[in-house]
C-alpha positions in Angstrom: 2.6 -8.1 -9.2 6.2 -9.2 -8.8 9.0 -6.8 -7.8 12.7 -7.7 -7.6 15.0 -6.6 -4.8 18.6 -7.2 -3.7 19.1 -9.3 -0.7 19.1 -7.1 2.3 16.8 -4.4 0.8 13.7 -6.4 0.4 11.8 -5.0 3.3 12.5 -1.4 2.3 11.5 -2.1 -1.3 8.2 -3.7 -0.2 7.5 -0.8 2.1 8.1 1.7 -0.7 5.8 -0.3 -3.0 3.1 -0.3 -0.3 3.4 3.5 0.2 3.2 4.1 -3.5 0.1 1.9 -3.8 -1.5 3.7 -0.8 -0.8 7.1 -2.4 -2.4 6.0 -5.7 -5.5 4.7 -4.0 -5.9 7.9 -1.9 -5.4 10.0 -5.0 -8.1 7.9 -6.8 -10.4 8.7 -3.9 -9.8 12.4 -4.6 -7.6 13.1 -1.6 -5.7 16.2 -2.6 -1.9 16.0 -2.9 -1.5 18.7 -0.2 -3.0 16.3 2.3 0.0 14.1 2.0 2.1 16.8 3.6 0.1 16.7 6.8 1.4 15.2 10.1 0.1 11.7 10.7 -2.7 12.6 13.1 -3.8 15.5 11.0 -3.9 13.2 7.9 -6.0 10.7 9.9 -8.4 13.5 11.0 -8.7 14.8 7.4 -9.4 11.4 6.0 -12.0 10.7 8.7 -13.7 14.0 7.7 -14.1 12.7 4.2 -15.2 9.2 5.4 -11.9 7.4 4.5 -10.3 5.1 7.0 -6.9 3.4 6.6 -6.4 0.4 8.9 -2.9 -1.0 9.1 -2.4 -4.2 11.0 0.6 -5.5 12.9 1.1 -8.2 10.2 1.5 -5.5 7.5 -1.9 -5.9 6.0 -3.7 -2.7 5.1 -7.5 -2.1 4.5 -8.9 1.1 3.1 -12.6 2.0 3.7 -14.8 4.6 2.1 -17.7 5.0 4.5 -18.5 1.4 5.5 -17.3 -0.2 2.3 -13.8 -1.7 2.0 -12.4 -0.3 -1.3 -8.8 -1.5 -1.3 -6.6 -4.0 0.4 -2.9 -4.7 0.7 -1.8 -8.2 1.9 1.6 -8.8 3.3 3.9 -9.7 0.4 5.4 -13.1 -0.1 9.2 -13.0 -0.3 10.9 -15.7 -2.4 14.7 -15.9 -2.3 16.2 -16.7 -5.7 19.8 -17.8 -6.5 21.1 -15.8 -9.5 24.7 -17.0 -9.5 26.7 -19.0 -6.9 27.3 -15.9 -4.9 24.4 -13.6 -5.9 20.9 -13.9 -4.4 17.9 -11.7 -4.8 14.2 -11.6 -3.7 11.1 -11.8 -5.8 8.5 -9.9 -3.8 5.0 -11.1 -4.7 2.6 -8.3 -4.0 -1.1 -9.0 -3.4 -3.1 -5.8 -3.5 -6.4 -4.7 -5.0 -8.6 -1.7 -5.2 -12.1 -1.3 -6.5 -12.4 0.7 -9.7 -13.0 4.4 -9.1 -16.4 4.4 -10.9 -17.6 1.9 -8.2 -16.5 4.0 -5.3 -19.3 6.7 -5.4 -16.9 9.5 -4.9 
């Protein structure tokens, strides 16, 4: 997937896309919407209680496990700076993420 962002806002746009993707995956794993309102540690505890783990690495990669199986993964996006006009630049953000189809997750 490719997302466009103005120069200077590319990190915020990529982070927003990552959060939306994470929410979609958790919803597909039947995590109730109310759980998204929990504090971070409460959310981690809740997810652990239903055998879901979210691992976020220092490089921005993200792995989601259901039980012992990896069910989704977000790789750090590639940012490509594009010249639109002599004074206008923007970024193409190439997002590399996947999730197993819900029917394969045994939820």
